[in-house]
C-alpha positions in Angstrom: -185.6 -82.3 -151.2 -185.3 -83.0 -147.5 -181.6 -82.8 -147.7 -181.8 -79.4 -149.4 -184.3 -78.2 -146.7 -182.1 -79.5 -143.9 -179.0 -77.8 -145.4 -180.9 -74.5 -145.7 -182.1 -74.6 -142.1 -178.6 -75.4 -140.9 -177.2 -72.5 -142.8 -179.9 -70.2 -141.4 -179.2 -71.3 -137.9 -175.5 -70.7 -138.3 -176.1 -67.2 -139.6 -178.4 -66.3 -136.7 -176.9 -64.1 -133.9 -178.9 -66.2 -131.4 -177.0 -69.5 -131.9 -175.3 -71.3 -129.1 -171.9 -70.0 -130.2 -173.1 -66.4 -129.8 -174.6 -67.2 -126.4 -171.3 -68.5 -125.2 -169.3 -65.4 -126.1 -170.1 -62.7 -123.5 -168.9 -59.4 -125.0 -166.2 -57.5 -123.2 -167.4 -53.9 -122.4 -164.4 -52.8 -120.4 -162.9 -49.6 -121.8 -163.7 -46.0 -122.6 -166.7 -45.3 -125.0 -167.4 -41.9 -126.6 -170.1 -40.4 -128.8 -172.8 -37.7 -129.1 -175.7 -37.9 -126.8 -179.1 -36.6 -128.1 -181.6 -35.8 -125.4 -185.1 -34.3 -125.1 -187.0 -33.1 -122.0 -189.6 -30.5 -121.2 -187.3 -28.6 -118.9 -184.2 -28.5 -121.1 -185.6 -29.1 -124.6 -183.4 -30.7 -127.3 -179.8 -31.0 -126.4 -176.7 -32.7 -128.0 -173.5 -33.2 -126.0 -170.5 -35.5 -126.1 -170.8 -38.4 -123.7 -167.9 -40.5 -122.5 -168.4 -43.5 -120.3 -165.7 -45.8 -118.8 -166.5 -49.3 -117.9 -163.8 -50.2 -115.4 -164.5 -53.9 -114.6 -166.5 -56.8 -115.8 -167.1 -60.2 -114.3 -169.1 -62.5 -116.6 -172.3 -60.5 -117.5 -171.9 -58.0 -114.6 -170.0 -54.7 -115.0 -169.5 -51.4 -113.4 -168.2 -48.0 -114.5 -168.7 -44.3 -114.4 -169.2 -41.2 -116.5 -168.6 -37.5 -116.0 -171.4 -34.9 -116.7 -172.2 -31.3 -115.8 -173.3 -32.1 -112.3 -170.3 -34.4 -111.5 -169.5 -38.0 -111.7 -172.0 -40.9 -111.9 -171.0 -44.4 -110.9 -173.2 -47.2 -112.3 -173.4 -51.0 -112.5 -175.1 -53.2 -115.0 -175.7 -56.5 -116.7 -175.4 -57.9 -120.2 -178.5 -60.0 -121.0 -178.2 -63.6 -122.2 -178.7 -62.6 -125.8 -175.2 -60.9 -125.6 -176.6 -58.0 -127.5 -178.6 -55.9 -124.9 -177.6 -54.5 -121.5 -179.0 -52.3 -118.8 -177.2 -50.2 -116.2 -178.4 -48.2 -113.2 -177.0 -45.9 -110.6 -177.9 -45.9 -106.9 -178.5 -42.1 -107.0 -180.5 -42.0 -110.3 -184.2 -42.0 -111.1 -183.9 -43.6 -114.5 -182.4 -46.5 -116.4 -179.9 -46.9 -119.2 -180.8 -49.5 -121.8 -178.3 -50.4 -124.4 -177.5 -52.6 -127.4 -174.1 -53.9 -128.6 -173.9 -53.0 -132.3 -170.4 -54.3 -132.9 -167.4 -55.2 -130.8 -166.4 -51.5 -130.8 -169.8 -49.8 -130.9 -172.8 -49.6 -128.6 -176.0 -47.6 -128.3 -177.0 -46.5 -124.9 -180.4 -44.9 -124.2 -181.4 -43.3 -120.9 -185.1 -42.8 -119.8 -186.3 -41.1 -116.7 -190.0 -40.5 -115.9 -191.6 -38.0 -113.5 -190.9 -34.3 -112.9 -187.4 -34.4 -114.5 -188.5 -36.6 -117.3 -186.0 -37.0 -120.0 -185.0 -39.4 -122.8 -181.9 -39.7 -124.8 -179.6 -41.9 -126.8 -175.9 -42.0 -127.7 -174.1 -44.2 -130.2 -170.7 -44.8 -128.6 -167.4 -46.0 -130.1 -164.8 -47.8 -128.0 -161.5 -46.0 -127.8 -158.5 -48.1 -128.9 -155.2 -47.9 -127.1 
């Protein structure tokens, strides 16, 4: 019985995304990511628009990139958390934060939240362009 229990626990640990093997493999986010962004705010209501972000460089868990939007270009930098599934990025000229999750090697979800007078919240599921 103990052997069966030990085998079951070993199999469960191997299937977990939080094993040591997963922690060693920092995902590569460099590239161009595109998808529909769905936002809500008091001032602009419900909006859906195509979002494209480009992550231009990554050193270990740290990365930087930019995106183009109606008001211009926004440069940002961020980090991948030690779970290798979540990330956050910020911009020096922004009032909010972008929180994300790596869904697959070629898919991420990125959600922006901003409190205050211009309060808004929105999420986009983005797919990595292949070259």
